[in-house]
C-alpha positions in Angstrom: 125.4 100.7 44.0 127.7 99.8 46.8 129.2 96.9 44.7 129.6 99.1 41.2 130.7 102.3 43.3 134.2 102.6 42.1 132.7 102.0 38.4 131.4 105.4 38.1 133.6 108.5 39.7 131.1 111.3 40.6 133.9 113.8 39.2 133.6 112.0 35.9 129.3 112.8 35.7 129.2 117.0 36.9 125.6 116.8 35.5 124.4 113.7 37.3 123.0 115.9 40.3 121.6 113.5 42.2 122.4 109.4 42.0 126.5 109.1 42.7 126.8 110.8 45.9 124.2 110.3 48.2 120.9 108.2 47.9 118.0 109.8 47.3 114.3 109.5 46.0 115.7 109.4 42.2 118.4 109.9 39.9 118.7 113.8 38.3 120.5 114.3 35.4 120.9 118.2 34.2 120.4 118.9 30.9 121.3 122.7 30.8 120.9 125.6 33.4 116.6 125.1 33.7 116.3 121.8 33.0 116.9 118.4 34.7 115.6 115.0 33.9 114.4 112.9 36.9 114.8 109.3 36.7 112.9 106.4 39.2 111.4 102.9 39.3 109.8 101.0 41.7 107.2 97.8 41.4 106.0 95.3 43.5 103.4 92.4 44.0 99.8 93.0 45.2 99.1 95.1 48.4 95.4 94.7 47.9 92.9 92.3 46.5 91.2 94.6 43.9 93.8 94.8 40.3 92.4 97.8 39.5 93.6 99.7 42.4 96.5 97.9 43.1 97.5 99.5 39.5 96.7 102.9 40.9 98.4 102.5 44.0 101.7 100.5 42.2 101.9 104.2 39.6 101.2 106.8 42.5 104.2 104.8 44.5 106.3 105.0 41.5 105.4 108.7 40.7 105.7 109.7 44.3 109.4 109.8 43.9 109.2 112.4 41.0 107.2 114.4 43.7 109.4 114.0 46.5 112.5 115.6 44.5 110.0 118.5 43.7 109.4 117.5 40.3 106.4 116.8 37.5 106.1 113.5 36.0 106.5 113.4 31.9 106.4 109.9 31.0 106.3 106.3 32.1 106.9 102.8 31.1 105.4 99.5 32.4 106.9 97.2 34.4 105.1 93.7 34.6 105.6 90.0 35.6 102.6 88.1 35.1 101.9 84.3 35.4 101.2 81.9 32.9 97.5 80.5 32.7 95.9 84.0 35.0 93.8 85.0 32.2 94.0 88.9 30.7 91.4 90.3 32.5 93.1 90.9 35.9 95.9 92.2 33.8 94.2 94.3 32.1 92.7 95.9 35.2 95.8 96.2 36.9 97.0 98.2 33.4 94.4 100.6 33.5 94.6 101.6 37.0 98.0 102.6 36.6 97.5 104.4 33.4 94.6 106.4 34.6 96.7 107.1 37.4 99.4 108.4 35.2 97.0 110.3 33.1 95.7 111.6 36.5 99.2 113.3 36.8 99.7 115.0 33.8 102.0 112.4 32.3 101.7 109.8 29.9 102.7 105.7 29.1 104.6 105.4 26.6 105.2 101.8 26.7 106.5 98.7 28.7 108.2 95.3 29.3 106.3 92.1 30.3 107.9 89.0 31.8 106.3 85.8 32.7 106.8 84.9 37.2 105.1 83.2 39.7 103.6 86.0 41.1 102.4 89.2 39.9 104.1 92.4 39.8 103.7 95.8 38.7 104.9 99.2 38.7 106.8 101.7 36.4 109.8 103.4 35.2 109.4 106.9 35.5 110.7 110.4 33.8 109.9 113.6 35.2 111.4 117.3 34.9 112.7 119.6 37.7 114.8 122.9 37.8 118.4 122.4 38.6 118.0 125.2 41.0 115.0 124.0 43.1 115.6 120.3 43.3 114.2 119.4 47.1 116.4 116.4 48.1 116.5 115.1 51.4 119.4 116.9 52.7 118.5 120.1 52.8 116.8 120.3 56.5 118.1 123.3 58.7 117.8 123.4 62.8 114.6 124.9 63.9 112.7 123.3 61.2 109.6 122.5 61.6 108.6 118.6 60.0 105.6 118.1 58.3 104.1 114.9 57.6 101.1 114.7 55.0 99.3 111.1 54.7 98.4 109.1 58.3 100.6 106.0 58.5 99.9 102.5 59.0 99.8 100.5 55.5 101.8 98.2 56.1 100.0 96.6 59.0 96.6 97.5 57.4 97.9 95.2 54.4 99.5 92.4 56.2 96.1 92.6 58.2 94.6 92.1 54.8 96.5 89.4 53.2 96.0 87.3 56.7 92.0 88.0 56.4 91.7 89.6 59.5 91.3 93.6 58.1 87.8 95.3 58.2 86.4 96.6 54.7 86.0 100.3 56.2 90.2 100.2 57.4 91.0 98.6 53.2 88.9 101.3 51.9 90.7 104.1 54.0 94.0 102.8 53.2 93.7 102.1 49.1 92.1 105.8 49.4 95.0 106.8 51.1 98.0 104.9 48.9 96.2 105.5 45.7 96.2 109.5 45.9 99.1 111.4 44.4 101.3 113.5 46.3 101.0 115.6 43.1 99.1 118.6 45.2 101.2 118.6 48.7 104.4 118.5 46.6 103.3 121.7 44.6 102.6 123.8 47.3 105.9 122.7 49.3 107.8 124.4 46.1 105.9 127.2 46.2 106.7 127.8 50.2 110.6 127.0 49.1 110.8 124.3 52.0 114.3 123.2 52.5 114.1 119.3 52.3 111.7 116.8 50.8 111.4 112.8 51.0 108.4 110.3 50.9 107.8 107.6 53.5 108.0 104.4 52.0 109.1 101.3 52.4 112.1 102.3 55.0 109.3 103.9 57.4 109.0 106.8 58.8 112.2 106.7 61.0 114.0 105.3 58.4 113.9 108.2 55.9 113.8 110.3 58.9 117.4 109.1 59.3 117.9 109.5 55.9 116.7 113.4 56.2 119.0 113.4 59.2 121.8 111.8 58.2 121.9 113.9 54.5 121.2 117.0 56.1 123.5 116.8 59.6 120.9 117.2 61.6 118.8 115.4 64.3 115.0 115.0 64.0 112.8 114.8 67.0 109.3 113.5 66.0 106.2 113.5 68.6 104.7 110.3 69.1 101.4 112.5 69.9 101.1 114.4 66.8 101.5 111.3 64.1 98.1 110.4 62.6 96.9 106.7 62.0 95.0 105.1 59.4 91.7 103.5 60.8 92.9 100.2 62.3 96.6 100.9 62.2 96.8 100.8 65.7 94.8 97.6 66.6 96.4 95.6 63.6 99.4 96.5 65.5 98.7 95.7 68.8 97.8 91.9 66.8 101.3 91.8 66.1 100.1 91.6 62.0 103.6 93.5 61.2 105.0 92.5 57.9 108.4 91.0 57.5 110.0 94.5 56.3 109.3 96.0 59.9 111.8 94.2 61.6 114.1 94.5 59.0 113.7 98.0 59.3 114.0 98.0 62.7 116.8 95.6 63.0 119.1 98.4 60.4 117.8 102.0 61.4 117.5 101.8 65.4 120.6 102.3 66.1 119.8 105.8 64.8 116.6 106.2 66.9 116.0 107.0 70.2 112.8 106.6 72.2 112.7 109.1 74.9 108.8 108.7 74.9 107.5 106.0 76.8 106.4 103.8 74.2 105.7 100.1 74.7 107.3 97.9 71.6 104.1 97.7 69.1 104.4 101.7 69.2 107.7 101.8 68.8 107.2 98.8 66.0 104.7 101.2 63.9 107.1 103.9 63.6 109.4 101.0 61.4 106.3 100.0 59.7 107.2 100.1 55.9 104.5 102.2 54.3 103.4 101.7 50.3 102.8 105.2 48.6 102.8 106.8 51.9 103.0 110.8 52.2 105.7 113.1 52.4 108.1 114.4 55.4 108.8 117.6 54.5 111.1 120.3 56.5 110.0 124.0 56.4 110.8 126.9 58.2 109.3 127.3 61.4 106.8 130.3 60.5 106.3 128.3 56.7 104.7 125.1 58.9 101.4 126.1 59.8 100.7 127.9 56.5 101.5 125.2 54.5 99.7 122.2 56.2 96.6 124.8 55.8 97.3 125.0 52.0 97.9 121.4 51.6 94.7 120.3 53.8 92.8 123.0 51.5 93.7 121.2 48.6 92.3 117.8 50.0 95.7 116.3 51.5 96.0 116.1 55.3 99.2 117.6 57.0 100.4 117.9 60.0 103.6 119.1 61.8 105.3 116.0 63.8 108.4 117.6 65.2 111.4 119.6 64.7 114.8 119.5 62.8 117.6 120.4 65.8 121.8 120.7 65.4 122.9 116.9 65.8 124.4 114.2 63.1 122.2 112.1 62.0 119.7 110.3 65.0 115.7 110.4 65.1 114.4 111.1 68.5 110.9 110.0 69.7 109.4 112.6 71.9 
């Protein structure tokens, strides 16, 4: 958007509540006082070998942006790139995985578009709805809030290990299940708890998306290394150096806003810059609400833990 920013003045589009002023998880356009439309898209090459679960993961990942803003998905459009000569059996399974995940979310696949490409790619353009008075943006975190993270970390190193033939079947299954799980229930419970800010942890890593929340909220975040939870195998694959290229790009860009106060080695630091696929929600909740919300999320079948707190500051992320 930056090269095109001068074409669209924020003041000319007062009903575009999210999209021009500050980056967030999706665009939000107000229809009336009670309804606003959420619009988002995401697609990528396969992260697992099973075509059905690739489709389900890609769909869950795209739907997550709607949940991160406190909304509900209404419909989705398939986005497909597919090589000539691959046959339709694999594509059918990819689309089935995505369609069943969209149906699980209570939305509908309403169409799509396919192009020929050298590598398969799949994702969705998603339309959702949200109350314009209850948008959960990245920019609402307050000093004293507790930081809650749903879903364990580590999908980047595990999927990289899978591509290199180094991942165990058990680790792949655990990561696949995590990536394919919708953030729906955690989002709904966060809305009921009236939390202050929320985002999902995806390609920019925990520290990257944490910085976005800190910067847009005008605060600092303090994340406790010992409170973080990891998918089985993630720490071992990190120790083997099986990081995707996105980790290095994340570290190069976001390290300037990161302060490591805990005595972490390079591997531990790198794991915090590891790009995630269909990761969990990072939630800023009032201190008195945090433990109750974590328990409610766990009772709904997700995992959740308090991993730190919000402090007065100006956009830094401390790892303590």
